[in-house]
All heavy atoms as an XYZ file, in Angstrom:
1005
protein
N      68.862     16.636     68.074
C      67.721     16.956     67.502
C      67.422     18.494     67.768
O      67.927     19.054     68.736
C      66.612     16.264     68.243
C      65.104     16.460     67.672
S      64.786     15.889     65.962
C      64.919     14.246     66.188
N      66.872     19.164     66.719
C      66.769     20.608     66.849
C      65.563     21.020     67.686
O      64.724     20.164     68.151
C      66.621     21.329     65.521
C      65.424     20.904     64.655
C      65.539     21.679     63.271
C      64.319     21.286     62.494
N      64.459     22.058     61.162
N      65.510     22.155     68.184
C      64.346     22.613     69.116
C      63.005     22.529     68.340
O      63.067     22.295     67.139
C      64.518     24.117     69.403
C      65.887     24.371     70.293
O      66.253     23.314     71.073
N      66.473     25.541     70.181
N      61.987     22.744     69.104
C      60.602     22.680     68.601
C      60.430     23.575     67.408
O      61.160     24.622     67.348
C      59.704     22.996     69.677
C      59.418     21.779     70.577
O      59.922     20.752     70.362
N      58.629     22.071     71.617
N      59.649     23.291     66.452
C      59.340     24.079     65.410
C      58.049     24.948     65.612
O      57.146     24.434     66.183
C      59.122     23.305     64.101
C      60.395     22.532     63.777
C      58.663     24.063     62.965
C      60.247     21.413     62.664
N      58.140     26.150     65.302
C      56.970     27.071     65.505
C      56.527     27.648     64.230
O      57.372     28.240     63.498
C      57.266     28.272     66.466
C      57.623     27.648     67.861
C      56.039     29.208     66.627
C      58.157     28.721     68.803
N      55.347     27.375     63.697
C      54.836     27.912     62.513
C      53.506     28.683     62.871
O      52.576     28.024     63.396
C      54.519     26.795     61.507
C      55.880     26.018     61.124
C      53.888     27.327     60.174
C      55.541     24.725     60.242
N      53.477     29.946     62.610
C      52.319     30.739     62.825
C      51.744     30.579     64.300
O      50.533     30.525     64.508
C      51.204     30.425     61.846
C      51.558     31.108     60.451
O      52.572     31.988     60.442
O      50.902     30.696     59.495
N      52.664     30.460     65.324
C      52.242     30.221     66.676
C      51.933     28.876     67.123
O      51.839     28.561     68.246
N      52.011     27.942     66.202
C      51.708     26.479     66.565
C      53.069     25.878     66.647
O      53.914     25.916     65.819
C      50.923     25.719     65.393
C      50.738     24.319     65.727
C      49.980     23.843     66.758
C      51.333     23.422     64.978
C      49.743     22.589     67.106
C      51.209     22.009     65.263
C      50.485     21.660     66.390
N      53.293     25.240     67.794
C      54.644     24.651     68.070
C      54.449     23.101     68.224
O      53.492     22.514     68.816
C      55.168     25.172     69.480
C      56.431     24.651     69.903
C      56.872     25.274     71.159
O      56.243     26.088     71.806
O      57.991     24.937     71.605
N      55.452     22.461     67.584
C      55.532     21.028     67.554
C      56.930     20.431     67.549
O      57.764     21.213     67.159
C      54.710     20.394     66.484
C      55.200     20.709     65.075
C      56.011     19.805     64.371
C      54.918     21.930     64.362
C      56.559     20.162     63.153
C      55.431     22.217     63.142
C      56.256     21.308     62.562
N      57.062     19.275     68.040
C      58.427     18.779     68.086
C      58.728     18.032     66.844
O      57.993     17.303     66.277
C      58.511     17.573     69.231
C      59.891     17.109     69.472
C      59.784     16.200     70.728
O      58.976     16.265     71.457
O      60.567     15.201     70.640
N      59.948     18.298     66.212
C      60.385     17.727     64.943
C      60.659     16.287     65.188
O      61.247     15.912     66.219
C      61.605     18.635     64.558
C      62.134     19.098     65.803
C      60.924     19.298     66.799
N      60.368     15.531     64.248
C      60.763     14.090     64.276
C      62.150     13.855     63.768
O      62.823     12.917     64.192
C      59.735     13.174     63.625
C      58.249     13.247     64.213
C      57.181     12.472     63.344
C      58.336     12.604     65.622
N      62.509     14.702     62.804
C      63.791     14.432     62.109
C      64.487     15.750     62.065
O      63.994     16.748     61.627
C      63.604     13.814     60.704
C      62.813     12.554     60.642
C      61.528     12.523     60.455
C      63.527     11.404     61.126
C      60.827     11.322     60.431
C      62.790     10.177     61.048
C      61.439     10.137     60.691
O      60.732      9.018     60.737
N      65.796     15.707     62.233
C      66.628     16.990     62.198
C      67.111     17.195     60.815
O      67.569     18.338     60.503
C      67.791     16.933     63.247
O      68.612     15.936     62.876
N      67.015     16.177     59.890
C      67.712     16.408     58.685
C      66.673     16.798     57.611
O      67.128     16.878     56.425
C      68.339     14.984     58.313
O      67.368     14.010     58.195
N      65.465     17.108     57.885
C      64.479     17.474     56.888
C      63.989     18.824     57.245
O      64.170     19.449     58.284
C      63.254     16.484     56.867
C      63.786     15.024     56.507
C      62.489     16.476     58.200
N      63.301     19.471     56.281
C      62.631     20.839     56.406
C      61.568     20.895     57.358
O      61.046     19.862     57.847
C      62.268     21.352     55.098
O      60.985     20.632     54.647
N      61.218     22.108     57.730
C      60.061     22.333     58.627
C      58.817     21.780     58.123
O      57.945     21.256     58.767
C      59.915     23.791     59.024
C      61.064     24.272     59.913
O      61.953     23.505     60.413
O      61.068     25.584     60.151
N      58.642     22.025     56.710
C      57.455     21.521     56.089
C      57.341     19.931     56.143
O      56.306     19.375     56.381
C      57.372     21.948     54.725
C      56.159     21.325     53.867
C      57.124     23.487     54.634
N      58.523     19.289     55.821
C      58.550     17.831     56.000
C      58.143     17.337     57.375
O      57.504     16.414     57.689
C      59.849     17.323     55.466
C      60.026     17.451     54.034
C      61.457     17.142     53.525
O      62.474     17.804     53.925
O      61.607     16.170     52.789
N      58.791     18.013     58.306
C      58.604     17.735     59.816
C      57.157     17.822     60.050
O      56.489     17.115     60.738
C      59.374     18.484     60.696
C      60.682     17.717     61.101
O      60.590     16.606     61.523
N      61.829     18.346     60.886
N      56.528     18.821     59.588
C      55.026     19.174     59.743
C      54.290     18.014     59.158
O      53.282     17.521     59.771
C      54.607     20.531     59.143
C      53.187     20.829     59.202
C      52.689     20.904     60.790
C      52.821     22.202     58.732
N      54.634     17.585     57.960
C      53.902     16.392     57.385
C      54.027     15.151     58.115
O      53.015     14.473     58.331
C      54.324     16.288     55.858
C      53.630     17.334     55.062
O      52.462     17.616     55.163
N      54.390     17.904     53.995
N      55.242     14.848     58.688
C      55.373     13.835     59.614
C      54.517     13.934     60.830
O      53.832     12.969     61.306
C      56.838     13.605     59.970
C      57.718     13.059     58.869
C      58.853     13.764     58.499
C      57.425     11.870     58.301
C      59.689     13.254     57.487
C      58.179     11.363     57.173
C      59.300     12.156     56.764
O      60.032     11.624     55.793
N      54.387     15.110     61.327
C      53.640     15.429     62.525
C      52.220     15.202     62.269
O      51.413     14.528     62.958
C      53.944     16.917     62.937
C      52.885     17.291     64.151
C      53.227     16.929     65.488
C      51.706     18.068     63.715
C      52.305     17.314     66.473
C      50.889     18.478     64.755
C      51.192     18.089     66.108
N      51.666     15.691     61.077
C      50.368     15.580     60.637
C      49.936     13.991     60.526
O      48.913     13.526     60.843
C      50.020     16.290     59.322
C      50.114     17.773     59.495
C      50.198     18.424     58.038
C      48.932     18.320     60.247
N      50.964     13.279     59.855
C      50.736     11.943     59.693
C      50.586     11.228     61.023
O      49.625     10.386     61.144
C      51.856     11.301     58.858
C      51.758      9.873     58.531
C      52.964      9.307     57.650
O      53.743     10.193     57.162
O      53.010      8.064     57.573
N      51.382     11.500     62.047
C      51.368     10.922     63.261
C      49.981     11.290     64.003
O      49.290     10.361     64.511
C      52.463     11.425     64.110
C      52.642     10.828     65.541
C      53.958     11.256     66.168
C      54.120     10.836     67.537
N      55.122     11.326     68.218
N      49.693     12.463     63.918
C      48.393     12.920     64.569
C      47.068     12.223     63.947
O      46.242     11.752     64.652
C      48.152     14.578     64.420
C      49.188     15.202     65.345
C      46.717     14.917     64.791
C      49.008     15.044     66.758
N      47.021     12.117     62.590
C      45.895     11.570     62.011
C      45.943     10.046     61.966
O      44.957      9.421     61.485
C      45.667     12.159     60.571
C      45.073     13.476     60.667
C      45.784     14.665     60.809
C      43.650     13.581     60.633
C      45.197     15.847     60.787
C      43.126     14.822     60.689
C      43.831     16.040     60.736
N      46.960      9.452     62.500
C      46.991      7.967     62.600
C      46.672      7.538     63.865
O      46.616      6.282     64.186
C      48.451      7.475     62.271
C      48.507      6.051     61.808
O      47.455      5.478     61.241
N      49.597      5.367     61.991
N      46.345      8.436     64.884
C      45.962      8.019     66.173
C      44.478      7.509     66.186
O      43.589      7.959     65.330
C      45.997      9.245     67.147
C      47.472      9.663     67.348
C      47.544     10.795     68.421
C      48.882     11.008     68.707
N      49.041     12.057     69.827
N      44.146      6.504     66.995
C      42.840      6.026     67.091
C      41.677      7.031     67.356
O      40.751      6.860     66.530
C      42.748      5.023     68.199
C      41.401      4.394     68.371
C      40.961      3.337     67.492
C      40.498      4.783     69.336
C      39.763      2.932     67.598
C      39.340      4.282     69.480
C      38.818      3.391     68.649
N      41.819      7.988     68.141
C      40.774      8.799     68.404
C      40.236      9.472     67.242
O      38.936      9.660     66.954
C      41.136      9.938     69.523
C      41.315      9.261     70.872
O      41.049      8.035     70.927
O      41.930      9.890     71.709
N      41.050     10.180     66.467
C      40.631     10.929     65.262
C      40.147     10.021     64.124
O      39.207     10.325     63.533
C      41.615     11.934     64.657
C      41.231     12.807     63.487
C      43.012     11.209     64.500
C      40.097     13.709     63.763
N      40.896      8.913     63.982
C      40.452      7.941     62.963
C      39.087      7.311     63.295
O      38.166      7.287     62.382
C      41.442      6.715     62.897
C      42.759      7.221     62.220
C      43.758      6.163     62.283
C      43.586      4.779     61.751
N      44.828      3.944     61.827
N      38.897      7.176     64.623
C      37.532      6.619     65.018
C      36.414      7.695     64.762
O      35.359      7.458     64.298
C      37.667      6.163     66.430
C      36.250      5.687     66.933
O      35.787      4.691     66.295
O      35.668      6.162     67.936
N      36.744      9.011     65.192
C      35.742     10.081     65.065
C      35.367     10.192     63.652
O      34.181     10.332     63.329
C      36.447     11.287     65.554
C      35.501     12.503     65.576
C      34.753     12.860     66.710
C      35.483     13.411     64.502
C      33.851     13.983     66.631
C      34.713     14.494     64.436
C      33.871     14.816     65.637
O      33.022     15.857     65.609
N      36.214     10.374     62.680
C      35.963     10.437     61.278
C      35.335      9.214     60.602
O      34.338      9.431     59.955
C      37.225     10.852     60.513
C      37.903     12.139     60.986
C      36.973     10.882     58.997
C      37.004     13.294     60.737
N      35.865      8.057     60.944
C      35.210      6.806     60.389
C      33.719      6.596     60.846
O      32.987      6.077     60.050
C      36.132      5.591     60.732
O      36.086      5.291     62.068
N      33.419      6.968     62.029
C      32.039      6.884     62.432
C      31.138      7.745     61.631
O      29.978      7.418     61.325
C      31.903      7.145     63.989
C      32.514      6.123     64.877
C      32.240      6.542     66.250
N      32.922      5.530     67.139
C      32.352      4.414     67.658
N      31.021      4.211     67.276
N      33.086      3.664     68.377
N      31.623      8.800     61.227
C      30.886      9.756     60.331
C      31.007      9.403     58.825
O      30.076      9.769     58.065
C      31.356     11.232     60.610
C      30.954     11.744     61.892
C      31.743     12.770     62.491
N      31.291     13.196     63.732
C      31.407     12.504     64.910
N      32.022     11.300     65.013
N      30.928     12.958     66.036
N      31.922      8.700     58.526
C      32.218      8.426     57.035
C      32.662      6.974     56.981
O      33.810      6.722     56.586
C      33.288      9.313     56.534
C      32.953     10.731     56.607
N      32.070     11.363     55.698
C      33.274     11.670     57.481
C      31.843     12.620     56.059
N      32.574     12.846     57.052
N      31.696      5.945     57.109
C      32.144      4.607     57.147
C      32.681      4.070     55.812
O      33.418      3.118     55.673
C      30.825      3.933     57.583
C      29.744      4.794     57.457
C      30.388      6.177     57.551
N      32.217      4.801     54.759
C      32.841      4.534     53.386
C      34.375      4.559     53.266
O      34.950      4.131     52.240
C      32.123      5.407     52.317
C      32.630      6.860     52.202
C      32.122      7.746     53.392
O      31.185      7.359     54.171
O      32.510      8.997     53.305
N      35.026      5.287     54.121
C      36.440      5.398     54.145
C      37.119      4.132     54.399
O      38.261      3.898     53.860
C      36.901      6.429     55.169
C      36.640      7.881     54.839
C      36.862      8.784     55.980
C      37.486      8.332     53.594
N      36.596      3.188     55.149
C      37.339      1.970     55.644
C      37.735      1.151     54.420
O      36.943      1.091     53.492
C      36.296      1.166     56.469
C      37.051     -0.072     56.876
C      37.856      0.034     58.132
C      36.845     -1.265     56.227
C      38.386     -1.097     58.546
C      37.543     -2.393     56.840
C      38.236     -2.382     57.907
N      38.973      0.735     54.503
C      39.968      0.748     55.427
C      40.929      1.900     55.449
O      41.894      1.976     56.131
C      40.795     -0.582     55.191
C      40.739     -0.603     53.623
C      39.308     -0.073     53.243
N      40.611      2.934     54.712
C      41.457      4.157     54.633
C      41.094      5.104     55.728
O      40.107      4.857     56.517
C      41.370      4.917     53.278
C      41.349      3.988     52.103
N      42.339      3.126     51.838
C      40.579      3.797     51.080
C      42.124      2.494     50.753
N      41.047      2.831     50.266
N      41.940      6.143     55.914
C      41.652      7.184     56.892
C      42.069      8.547     56.277
O      42.862      8.688     55.336
C      42.177      6.953     58.249
C      43.653      7.057     58.366
N      44.524      5.989     58.062
C      44.490      8.044     58.775
C      45.773      6.335     58.229
N      45.727      7.570     58.589
N      41.361      9.600     56.873
C      41.587     11.054     56.406
C      42.793     11.708     57.126
O      43.034     11.226     58.325
C      40.224     11.814     56.626
C      39.187     11.271     55.587
C      40.557     13.270     56.363
C      39.520     11.634     54.185
N      43.434     12.516     56.535
C      44.535     13.284     57.200
C      44.687     14.608     56.469
O      43.912     15.017     55.583
N      45.782     15.241     56.859
C      46.240     16.496     56.256
C      47.660     16.566     55.754
O      48.440     15.752     56.332
C      46.050     17.687     57.295
C      44.678     18.052     57.748
C      44.727     19.208     58.839
C      43.721     18.491     56.595
N      47.975     17.204     54.753
C      49.239     17.349     54.157
C      49.533     18.795     53.880
O      48.675     19.530     53.558
C      49.365     16.597     52.831
C      49.436     15.087     52.921
C      50.350     14.391     53.749
N      51.585     14.394     52.910
C      52.808     14.022     53.378
N      52.781     13.554     54.596
N      53.938     13.983     52.633
N      50.872     19.245     54.109
C      51.185     20.615     53.837
C      52.057     20.719     52.711
O      52.847     19.913     52.520
C      51.964     21.059     55.156
S      52.364     22.785     55.052
N      51.752     21.738     51.816
C      52.706     22.015     50.723
C      53.625     23.116     51.178
O      53.750     23.562     52.290
C      51.803     22.439     49.447
C      51.136     23.774     49.731
O      51.541     24.533     50.584
O      50.254     23.962     48.776
N      54.552     23.403     50.179
C      55.633     24.373     50.600
C      55.142     25.819     50.824
O      55.910     26.513     51.515
C      56.683     24.474     49.303
C      57.490     23.140     49.267
O      57.654     22.366     50.213
O      57.948     22.879     48.036
N      53.873     26.148     50.356
C      53.375     27.442     50.743
C      52.543     27.364     52.179
O      51.895     28.287     52.355
N      52.820     26.348     52.797
C      52.077     26.282     54.162
C      50.529     26.049     54.042
O      49.817     26.433     55.007
C      52.427     27.364     55.131
C      53.817     27.282     55.615
S      54.115     25.786     56.659
C      55.823     25.769     56.652
N      50.093     25.597     52.932
C      48.639     25.367     52.758
C      48.391     23.879     53.023
O      49.130     22.970     52.541
C      48.222     25.678     51.215
O      48.466     27.097     50.996
C      46.693     25.478     51.065
N      47.431     23.601     53.884
C      46.991     22.234     54.206
C      45.878     21.822     53.340
O      45.009     22.398     52.932
C      46.538     22.289     55.625
C      47.521     22.593     56.741
C      46.727     22.680     58.113
C      48.712     21.627     56.859
N      46.092     20.547     52.862
C      45.071     19.896     52.029
C      44.608     18.609     52.642
O      45.364     17.844     53.415
C      45.771     19.545     50.763
O      46.149     20.585     50.073
N      43.358     18.274     52.498
C      42.809     17.076     53.182
C      43.182     15.850     52.175
O      42.998     15.943     50.926
C      41.246     17.122     53.102
C      40.942     18.212     54.257
C      40.683     15.745     53.675
C      39.536     18.651     54.347
N      43.662     14.787     52.673
C      44.156     13.642     51.876
C      43.523     12.432     52.506
O      43.099     12.456     53.753
C      45.653     13.495     51.830
C      46.346     14.641     51.105
C      46.348     13.469     53.159
N      43.625     11.303     51.769
C      43.146      9.997     52.273
C      44.360      9.170     52.334
O      45.194      9.097     51.411
C      42.158      9.470     51.339
S      41.368      7.892     52.025
N      44.555      8.521     53.449
C      45.674      7.577     53.624
C      45.223      6.125     53.397
O      44.223      5.739     53.821
C      46.233      7.681     55.081
C      47.013      8.824     55.349
C      46.625      9.995     55.888
C      48.355      9.085     55.027
N      47.624     10.983     55.831
C      48.648     10.451     55.364
C      49.377      8.353     54.375
C      49.909     10.969     55.322
C      50.630      8.821     54.322
C      50.907     10.171     54.659
N      46.056      5.407     52.683
C      45.689      4.001     52.414
C      46.948      3.167     52.639
O      48.078      3.612     52.497
C      45.083      3.782     51.023
C      46.081      3.872     49.865
C      45.560      3.451     48.542
O      44.411      3.237     48.498
O      46.284      3.569     47.577
N      46.639      2.028     53.072
C      47.909      0.997     53.179
C      48.485      0.551     51.906
O      47.667      0.180     51.087
C      47.374     -0.263     54.059
C      48.400     -1.080     54.565
C      48.961     -0.370     55.829
C      49.556     -1.435     56.657
N      50.695     -0.918     57.466
N      49.757      0.666     51.749
C      50.283      0.181     50.472
C      50.270     -1.308     50.389
O      50.097     -1.927     51.442
C      51.859      0.681     50.464
C      51.919      2.124     50.182
O      51.167      2.738     49.526
N      53.070      2.649     50.620
N      50.342     -1.768     49.137
C      50.406     -3.232     48.966
C      51.758     -3.661     48.401
O      52.617     -4.072     49.068
C      49.249     -3.713     48.102
O      49.270     -2.856     46.818
C      47.884     -3.487     48.829
N      51.955     -3.410     47.066
C      53.120     -3.670     46.508
C      53.888     -2.441     45.974
O      53.286     -1.499     45.545
C      53.017     -4.510     45.231
C      52.295     -5.869     45.499
C      52.020     -6.656     44.212
C      53.074     -6.731     46.422
N      55.222     -2.334     46.159
C      56.032     -1.278     45.658
C      56.385     -1.489     44.131
O      55.904     -2.337     43.554
C      57.241     -0.954     46.477
C      58.265     -2.129     46.419
O      58.149     -2.993     45.523
O      59.129     -2.133     47.315
N      57.187     -0.479     43.570
C      57.395     -0.578     42.126
C      58.249     -1.800     41.858
O      58.219     -2.251     40.634
C      58.245      0.558     41.766
N      58.889     -2.487     42.823
C      59.749     -3.733     42.509
C      58.979     -5.037     42.831
O      59.357     -6.004     42.610
C      61.004     -3.623     43.420
S      62.119     -2.352     43.150
N      57.674     -4.816     43.101
C      56.824     -5.969     43.384
C      56.918     -6.442     44.882
O      56.278     -7.471     45.193
N      57.639     -5.861     45.625
C      57.809     -6.195     47.089
C      56.628     -5.547     47.934
O      56.194     -4.505     47.637
C      59.126     -5.764     47.650
C      60.213     -6.243     46.904
C      60.445     -7.728     47.245
O      60.278     -8.099     48.305
O      60.963     -8.447     46.242
N      56.239     -6.316     48.917
C      55.273     -5.819     49.772
C      55.661     -4.580     50.665
O      56.840     -4.653     51.231
C      54.684     -6.888     50.743
C      53.506     -6.368     51.586
C      52.301     -6.251     51.016
C      53.545     -6.074     52.975
C      51.128     -5.894     51.670
C      52.498     -5.650     53.593
C      51.309     -5.446     52.924
O      50.157     -4.974     53.589
N      54.947     -3.483     50.667
C      55.363     -2.265     51.481
C      54.390     -2.150     52.608
O      53.165     -2.064     52.345
C      55.257     -1.032     50.387
C      55.660      0.210     51.029
O      55.937      0.215     52.261
O      55.605      1.174     50.351
N      55.011     -2.054     53.706
C      54.083     -1.905     54.984
C      53.662     -0.619     55.203
O      52.909     -0.404     56.212
C      54.840     -2.561     56.096
C      55.207     -4.101     55.994
N      54.107     -5.020     56.329
C      56.186     -4.628     55.564
C      54.712     -6.293     55.974
N      55.885     -6.062     55.595
N      54.070      0.311     54.495
C      53.674      1.801     54.767
C      52.373      2.149     54.346
O      51.556      1.472     53.857
N      52.220      3.507     54.413
C      50.989      4.174     54.087
C      51.272      5.187     53.006
O      52.438      5.565     52.947
C      50.309      4.873     55.241
C      49.660      4.050     56.350
C      50.513      3.491     57.293
C      48.528      3.647     56.371
N      49.566      2.728     58.166
C      48.292      2.858     57.553
C      47.209      3.918     55.731
C      47.141      2.331     58.159
C      46.097      3.364     56.223
C      46.118      2.560     57.427
N      50.351      5.450     52.115
C      50.573      6.531     51.140
C      49.323      7.468     51.189
O      48.217      6.976     51.361
C      50.706      5.871     49.728
C      49.565      5.499     49.114
C      49.895      4.908     47.518
N      48.750      4.680     46.912
C      47.962      5.408     46.093
N      48.369      6.724     45.988
N      46.803      4.965     45.653
N      49.532      8.694     50.882
C      48.388      9.715     50.883
C      48.117     10.061     49.335
O      48.885     10.030     48.573
C      48.786     10.889     51.572
N      46.827     10.238     49.161
C      46.269     10.702     47.836
C      45.221     11.710     48.112
O      44.538     11.713     49.153
C      45.916      9.531     47.011
C      44.707      8.726     47.461
C      43.396      9.014     47.214
C      44.965      7.594     48.325
C      42.334      8.245     47.661
C      43.981      6.887     48.804
C      42.636      7.195     48.471
N      44.972     12.588     47.144
C      44.029     13.633     47.208
C      42.553     12.960     47.094
O      42.469     11.989     46.496
C      44.151     14.497     46.043
C      45.343     15.499     46.142
O      45.870     15.713     47.220
O      45.833     15.835     45.040
N      41.721     13.630     47.833
C      40.340     13.134     47.942
C      39.502     13.924     46.917
O      39.790     15.159     46.641
C      39.702     13.207     49.298
C      40.278     12.130     50.169
C      39.715     14.578     49.912
N      38.419     13.230     46.403
C      37.633     13.908     45.386
C      36.779     15.047     45.955
O      36.545     16.011     45.329
C      36.611     12.965     44.786
C      37.430     11.898     43.868
O      38.563     12.219     43.336
N      36.927     10.741     43.726
N      36.324     14.880     47.141
C      35.474     15.856     47.657
C      35.869     16.258     49.197
O      35.274     15.780     50.093
C      34.021     15.325     47.766
C      32.979     16.359     48.278
O      33.340     17.529     48.520
N      31.744     15.936     48.474
N      37.015     17.006     49.226
C      37.555     17.279     50.613
C      36.627     18.102     51.567
O      36.695     17.994     52.765
C      38.795     18.147     50.152
C      38.634     18.715     48.895
C      37.732     17.799     48.208
N      35.622     18.937     50.902
C      34.660     19.609     51.739
C      33.855     18.623     52.531
O      33.343     19.013     53.675
C      33.904     20.473     50.879
C      34.511     21.526     50.313
C      35.102     22.584     51.307
O      34.354     23.020     52.321
O      36.337     23.025     51.047
N      33.696     17.387     52.176
C      32.913     16.374     52.826
C      33.450     16.125     54.198
O      32.696     15.836     55.131
C      32.864     15.178     51.977
C      32.016     14.013     52.556
C      32.104     12.860     51.528
C      31.323     11.691     51.988
N      31.367     10.617     51.020
N      34.812     16.269     54.461
C      35.479     15.876     55.600
C      36.009     17.107     56.432
O      36.258     16.993     57.613
C      36.675     15.022     55.331
C      36.342     13.831     54.378
C      36.683     13.826     52.986
C      35.611     12.729     54.819
C      36.359     12.751     52.153
C      35.217     11.647     54.019
C      35.611     11.721     52.694
O      35.242     10.693     51.946
N      35.974     18.255     55.813
C      36.519     19.476     56.434
C      35.969     19.760     57.690
O      36.678     19.968     58.779
C      36.504     20.615     55.452
C      37.142     21.906     55.927
C      37.058     22.880     54.936
C      37.886     24.203     55.411
N      37.753     25.216     54.244
N      34.647     19.880     57.748
C      34.012     20.274     58.937
C      34.139     19.235     60.035
O      34.306     19.687     61.342
C      32.486     20.554     58.808
C      31.789     21.300     59.942
C      32.582     22.649     60.135
O      32.710     23.472     59.221
N      32.827     22.889     61.424
N      34.181     18.016     59.731
C      34.380     16.995     60.870
C      35.776     17.100     61.357
O      36.023     16.967     62.625
C      34.228     15.591     60.198
C      32.735     15.317     59.981
O      31.795     15.814     60.753
O      32.398     14.674     58.941
N      36.787     17.325     60.552
C      38.193     17.564     61.064
C      38.232     18.886     62.034
O      38.778     18.659     63.033
C      39.135     17.776     59.880
C      39.248     16.408     59.058
C      40.558     18.178     60.400
C      40.057     16.552     57.909
N      37.508     19.823     61.478
C      37.598     21.146     62.376
C      36.853     20.859     63.682
O      37.342     21.341     64.761
C      37.026     22.253     61.491
C      37.858     22.726     60.406
C      37.014     23.683     59.540
C      39.146     23.209     60.800
N      35.716     20.217     63.597
C      34.883     20.004     64.848
C      35.720     19.165     65.876
O      35.739     19.508     67.115
C      33.628     19.223     64.518
C      32.599     20.189     63.858
O      32.766     21.347     63.733
O      31.594     19.603     63.292
N      36.405     18.101     65.335
C      37.126     17.207     66.197
C      38.262     18.166     67.021
O      38.443     18.015     68.183
C      37.697     16.067     65.471
C      38.632     15.258     66.435
C      38.170     14.193     67.171
C      39.966     15.506     66.335
C      38.925     13.557     67.960
C      40.810     14.720     67.367
C      40.224     13.720     68.101
O      41.009     12.970     68.939
N      39.009     18.757     66.188
C      40.206     19.484     66.816
C      39.734     20.818     67.663
O      40.330     21.133     68.588
C      41.231     19.916     65.845
C      41.940     18.664     65.300
C      41.849     18.175     64.109
C      42.916     18.092     66.336
C      42.480     16.935     63.751
C      43.485     16.938     65.839
C      43.379     16.390     64.678
N      38.578     21.293     67.293
C      37.976     22.472     68.104
C      37.701     21.980     69.547
O      37.951     22.678     70.500
C      36.782     23.005     67.431
C      36.279     24.265     68.079
C      35.140     24.952     67.352
C      34.808     26.228     67.914
N      33.767     26.909     67.064
N      37.201     20.695     69.582
C      36.800     20.013     70.902
C      38.110     19.573     71.580
O      38.258     19.507     72.944
C      35.857     18.851     70.716
C      34.463     19.440     70.235
C      33.707     18.194     69.941
C      33.844     20.160     71.495
N      39.062     19.112     70.853
C      40.215     18.334     71.465
C      41.588     18.946     71.515
O      42.411     18.507     72.175
C      40.275     16.889     70.639
C      39.058     16.094     70.988
O      38.806     15.691     72.087
N      38.206     15.924     69.983
N      41.694     19.929     70.646
C      43.123     20.503     70.616
C      43.092     21.956     69.986
O      43.077     22.127     68.763
C      44.031     19.736     69.772
C      45.626     20.219     69.855
O      45.804     21.336     70.123
O      46.463     19.418     69.586
N      42.575     22.851     70.826
C      42.343     24.237     70.345
C      43.545     24.892     69.623
O      43.289     25.517     68.582
C      41.995     25.208     71.574
O      40.918     24.507     72.193
C      41.492     26.496     71.079
N      44.830     24.668     70.106
C      45.903     25.253     69.474
C      46.092     24.785     68.041
O      46.385     25.363     67.086
N      46.033     23.374     67.873
C      46.033     22.858     66.614
C      44.991     23.302     65.683
O      44.976     23.581     64.559
C      46.114     21.344     66.637
C      46.368     20.585     65.321
C      47.545     20.921     64.631
C      45.546     19.603     64.837
C      47.864     20.266     63.450
C      45.859     19.060     63.724
C      46.930     19.281     62.985
N      43.740     23.355     66.243
C      42.478     23.807     65.541
C      42.792     25.238     64.957
O      42.608     25.441     63.866
C      41.340     23.858     66.445
C      40.191     24.608     65.880
C      39.303     24.022     64.883
C      39.826     25.913     66.209
C      38.289     24.754     64.389
C      38.779     26.685     65.728
C      37.975     26.014     64.755
O      36.997     26.687     64.242
N      43.457     26.201     65.789
C      43.671     27.494     65.397
C      44.717     27.511     64.232
O      44.572     28.332     63.285
C      44.173     28.409     66.539
C      43.066     28.705     67.555
O      41.858     28.614     67.235
N      43.480     28.831     68.753
N      45.620     26.616     64.303
C      46.607     26.498     63.242
C      45.906     25.955     61.863
O      45.985     26.605     60.810
C      47.706     25.573     63.571
C      48.586     25.304     62.518
C      49.632     26.361     62.019
C      48.629     24.123     61.785
C      50.490     26.069     61.074
C      49.610     23.941     60.710
C      50.453     24.832     60.328
N      45.210     24.962     61.984
C      44.624     24.347     60.735
C      43.561     25.205     60.151
O      43.317     25.259     58.943
C      44.108     22.921     60.927
C      43.016     22.768     61.882
C      45.275     21.958     61.169
C      42.447     21.467     62.024
N      42.718     26.002     60.938
C      41.704     26.841     60.422
C      42.380     27.890     59.605
O      41.701     28.379     58.577
C      40.876     27.473     61.535
C      39.580     28.070     60.871
C      41.583     28.505     62.418
C      38.432     27.144     60.830
N      43.587     28.255     59.882
C      44.221     29.397     59.102
C      45.001     28.832     57.790
O      45.369     29.736     57.040
C      45.113     30.183     60.071
C      44.410     31.027     61.037
O      43.467     31.569     60.750
N      44.995     31.039     62.307
N      45.137     27.553     57.794
C      46.010     27.042     56.693
C      45.263     26.067     55.768
O      45.837     25.648     54.722
C      47.177     26.389     57.288
C      48.215     27.245     57.794
N      49.176     28.059     57.208
C      48.301     27.790     59.143
C      49.822     28.894     57.869
N      49.284     28.718     59.120
N      44.105     25.625     56.186
C      43.331     24.601     55.381
C      42.621     25.236     54.197
O      42.022     26.293     54.381
C      42.334     23.905     56.305
C      41.660     22.635     55.830
C      42.581     21.561     55.378
C      40.623     22.165     56.820
N      42.891     24.730     53.019
C      42.359     25.316     51.923
C      40.817     24.746     51.688
O      40.444     23.901     52.281
C      43.142     25.050     50.691
C      43.184     23.546     50.113
C      43.904     23.591     48.805
C      44.033     22.081     48.364
N      44.685     22.000     47.126
């Protein structure tokens, strides 16, 4: 496994050595936003999200976007897929401040990174 990845001063451990830094960042973001604490924090403020949850995705230009994660049901072959998929939300501004507030209180380093990259 390669060393930690550093993007604009934010350091995180890569999950896979065979993928790009952006892909590793997206895996990291998926892992962070799948934790109970952030899911609970956001869902208490936005109960309409249930059973989905909010997260962030990074594009190749290092811009973060707010996405909604939903549990997959059937894949293209008609088989049940146990994974999650992300899709763009209609009104990302609705969730932006709650995401920033949570990380400002709980992870200042990550907050500083997302404040500079979140569109």
